[in-house]
C-alpha positions, 0 to 999 in steps of 0.5 A: 500500500502506498504511503502517500500520493507520490508513491501511489503514482510511482507504483501505478507507473511501475505495475500498470502495463505488467502482465497479469492481475495487479492489486493496489490497495489505498487509503480512502483519505488524503495523507500528507506527503512524506518529506526527506528529513530536515527538508521540504523535499518529498521523499517520493520525489520525481526521481523515485522509482518503485521497486516491488519487494524492496523495503524503504528506510524513511528515517535512519537511526540506531535507537529503535525500529519503527515499521509502518505502512500507508497512512500511519507512515507519515505520523510515525516518521513525524513522531520519530523526529519529535522524539529525536528532538526532545531526546537531544534537548534533554541529553546533557552535552558531552562537549568539553567546556575548556 
């Protein structure tokens, strides 16, 4: 299932003319576009090509894994960014003061 409208376009472009039955499931409502971290650029921009069977990492990290799909994807990416910011703000600096 596509995470946003831009990925939906990429999926349809990839599978529409393939031989056989294809099923693309979608949410009924619009979802916000996923953005590349720290930018206003769409994650699934004009250069994105959908590859069936390949997982995609939306945000890199080392503390935990969040697995999500469809309309939950953007809210999980936003939640991870919010948590990353609040953790960084509450962690004492290890930089030297000398």
